[in-house]
C-alpha positions as CSV (number, residue, x, y, z in Angstrom):
1,X,0.1,-0.1,0.0
2,X,2.8,2.5,1.0
3,X,4.5,1.7,-2.4
4,X,1.4,2.4,-4.4
5,X,0.7,5.4,-2.7
6,X,4.1,7.0,-3.0
7,X,4.3,6.0,-6.7
8,X,1.0,7.8,-7.3
9,X,2.1,11.0,-5.5
10,X,5.3,11.1,-7.2
11,X,3.8,10.5,-10.7
12,X,1.7,13.6,-10.1
13,X,4.8,15.8,-9.5
14,X,7.0,14.7,-12.4
15,X,7.1,15.4,-16.1
16,X,7.9,11.8,-17.0
17,X,5.4,9.7,-14.7
18,X,6.0,6.5,-16.8
19,X,9.6,6.5,-15.5
20,X,8.6,6.3,-11.8
21,X,9.4,3.4,-10.1
22,X,9.1,2.6,-6.2
23,X,10.6,-0.4,-4.8
24,X,10.4,-1.8,-1.2
25,X,13.5,-3.2,0.2
26,X,13.7,-4.8,3.7
27,X,16.8,-3.7,5.6
28,X,18.0,-4.3,9.2
29,X,16.5,-1.2,10.7
30,X,13.2,-1.7,8.8
31,X,11.6,-1.1,5.3
32,X,12.9,1.3,2.8
33,X,11.2,2.6,-0.2
34,X,13.5,3.5,-3.1
35,X,12.0,6.0,-5.5
36,X,13.5,6.1,-9.0
37,X,12.6,8.9,-11.4
38,X,13.9,10.3,-14.7
39,X,17.0,12.2,-14.2
40,X,15.3,15.5,-15.4
41,X,12.8,15.1,-12.7
42,X,14.8,14.6,-9.7
43,X,14.9,18.3,-8.9
44,X,10.9,18.2,-8.9
45,X,11.0,15.5,-6.5
46,X,13.5,16.8,-4.0
47,X,12.2,20.5,-4.3
48,X,13.7,23.6,-3.1
49,X,15.9,22.8,0.0
50,X,14.4,19.3,0.1
51,X,10.8,20.5,0.9
52,X,9.2,18.3,-1.5
53,X,11.1,15.2,-0.4
54,X,10.3,16.0,3.2
55,X,6.7,16.4,2.4
56,X,6.5,13.0,0.8
57,X,8.3,11.5,3.7
58,X,5.8,13.0,6.1
59,X,2.9,11.6,4.0
60,X,4.6,8.0,4.1
61,X,5.3,8.4,7.8
62,X,1.6,9.0,8.4
63,X,0.4,6.3,6.2
64,X,2.8,3.9,8.0
65,X,1.0,4.1,11.1
66,X,3.9,4.5,13.6
67,X,6.2,2.0,11.6
68,X,9.7,3.6,10.7
69,X,10.0,3.7,6.8
70,X,12.9,5.1,5.1
71,X,12.4,6.9,1.8
72,X,15.3,7.4,-0.6
73,X,15.1,9.3,-3.8
74,X,17.4,8.2,-6.7
75,X,17.9,9.4,-10.3
76,X,19.0,6.8,-12.6
77,X,20.9,7.6,-15.9
78,X,19.5,5.0,-18.2
79,X,23.0,4.5,-19.7
80,X,25.0,3.6,-16.7
81,X,23.0,3.7,-13.5
82,X,24.4,6.8,-12.0
83,X,23.2,7.5,-8.4
84,X,22.7,11.1,-6.9
């Protein structure tokens, strides 16, 4: 549910919604949602001074119902897998 909700929110922000991928990973400290977007959209997802990313994390925290969920935003250059 968290994965679908976050993907829906991010898709509404970006210019290339078909490139948005949210993947859940289980880490030792708990679940992590990895958000991958088109490289040209990473600025929109992060926002000025990280405000948009912070707001998205706040929504995920509220939906998680007290469970600690980490959210990472990654831009992927299709040619080589560059991370930011």
